[in-house]
PADREN-130194 format. One record per atom (N, C-alpha, C): residue in one letter; x, z, y. Coordinates in steps of 0.02 Angstrom, whole numbers, plus 50000, padded with zeros to 5 digits. Each point is the difference from the previous one (the first is absolute). Layout:
AXZY
...
END
This chain:
M572764689951729
M499815006949987
M500635004249989
V500015005950029
V500565004549994
V499955003949935
Q500545000149962
Q500005003749938
Q500325006850011
L499665005249983
L500255006850008
L500495001649943
P500535003950016
P500475001849947
P499675004649949
D500264999849939
D499725004349949
D500195007350014
K499705004549963
K500085007250011
K500735002249992
E500344997349950
E500705002049987
E500464997750056
T499894994050026
T500414997550055
T499905004350062
S499385001750015
S499865004350057
S500325006949992
K499965002749941
K500295006549985
K500755000050011
N500334994749974
N500734999450009
N500184999250073
Y499614996150037
Y500134998950071
Y499985006750038
F499475003849991
F499935006350037
F500525005249977
R500204999949937
R500525004449975
R500664998350034
T500154993650007
T500614997850032
T500015002050074
I499454999050034
I499955002150071
I500115007550006
E499725003949956
E500085007350002
E500735001949988
E500334996749952
E500715001449986
E500444998350060
I499864994450032
I500394998050060
I499905005050056
T499385002150010
T499845004950053
T500365006649987
K499995002349938
K500345006349983
K500754999450011
H500294994349981
H500714998950011
H500175000350075
L499614996650040
L500124999950073
L499935007050029
Q499545004049975
Q499915006750026
Q500585004549980
K500224999649938
K500525004549976
K500704997950023
Q500174993749991
Q500684997750013
Q500134998350073
H499484998050037
H500104997650068
H499635004350052
K499715005549978
K499665004850043
K499444996850043
L499654995349971
L499434997050034
L499375003849982
V499504999650043
V499375003549988
V499424995150010
T499445001649970
T499404995950010
T499665002250064
K499594995650027
K499655001550062
K499545006149990
G500055004950045
G499595006049996
G500265005349952
H500594999149973
H500285004649950
H500045007150028
Y500305000850057
Y500105006750028
Y499355003250024
V499534996050024
V499365002850021
V499655003249941
G499984996549944
G499685002849940
G500355006249975
L500664999749999
L500395005749975
L499915006150045
W500094999250065
W499975005650046
W499295002550013
S499504995849990
S499315002450006
S499865005149945
G500224998549940
G499915004649945
G500395006550009
I500624999450024
I500405006050012
I499685004250055
G499794996750054
G499685003650056
G499355003449978
L499624996549958
L499385002849974
L500135006349960
A500504999849957
A500165005849958
A500255005850043
I500444998750046
I500265005350044
I499445002850043
G499584995550027
G499435002250041
G499515004349962
A499894998349937
A499545004049959
A500285007049990
G500665000449989
G500325006549993
G499965004150063
I500134996850056
I499955003550065
I499285002150013
G499534995549985
G499305001550010
G499775005949958
A500245000449939
A499835005749957
A500295006450028
A500604999550028
A500325006050027
A499645002650062
I499724995450041
I499655002250060
I499255001049989
G499774998149942
G499305001149983
G499544994350020
N500274994350020
N499584994350019
N500324993649972
S499814998349940
S500334994449967
S499854993350033
G499434999350032
G499834993750034
G500484998450056
I500135004850042
I500464998850056
I500714998949975
G500225004049954
G500684999249973
G500104993349967
T499514997849962
T500044993549966
T500024994350051
A499585000450051
A499984994850052
A500664999750038
I500265005750019
I500635000150038
I500574997549956
G500035002149938
G500524997649954
G499974992549990
T499404997349992
T499924992949990
T500224996150062
I499815002450058
I500194996650062
I500765000050009
I500315005749986
I500745000450006
I500324995349948
G499745000049939
G500264995649948
G499944992650019
L499424998250029
L499914993150023
L500504998250055
A500105004650047
A500474998750054
A500714998949973
V500215004349955
V500674999249970
V500044993549961
G499494998549960
G499994993949960
G500014993750043
L499614999950054
L500004994250044
L500674999050034
T500325005650018
T500664999650031
T500514997149951
L500005002449939
L500474997549950
L499854992749980
D499364998149997
D499834993049986
D500234995550057
A499925002350062
A500234996050057
A500764999249998
R500365005349982
R500734999649995
R500204995049945
A499665000349943
A500164995549944
A499874992750022
K499474998950037
K499854993250024
K500544997750050
R500205004550045
R500524998450048
R500664998249966
E500145003649945
E500624998849962
E499934994249950
D499414996850001
D499854994349955
D500085002049927
R499705005849981
R500035002549931
R499324999849966
V499534996250027
V499324999949971
V499934993749958
I499765001049939
I499894994349954
I499364996550021
END
C-alpha cells in the first residue's frame, strides 16, 4: 500500500518547487508554458475595451484586442520555446 505524505511534507515540497520556479524566472529569464499568452491576452483585452469604448462598440473592441493579444502572446511563447527558455 502506498503511504501518502503528511500535510506538512506536501506543503514544504510545493513551497520548494515554487521557490525554484521563481528563481529560474528571475535569475535565468525562464518562463512557464503559456506565460506570454496569458499576459498579452489581458493587455489586449484592456486595450481593446478602451478602443471599443472610444468607438462606441465595446464588444468589437474587446474581441479585436483579445485576438491581437493572443497573437502577440503566441508569438512570444513560440520564441521562448525556440530559445529553450520554457520551464
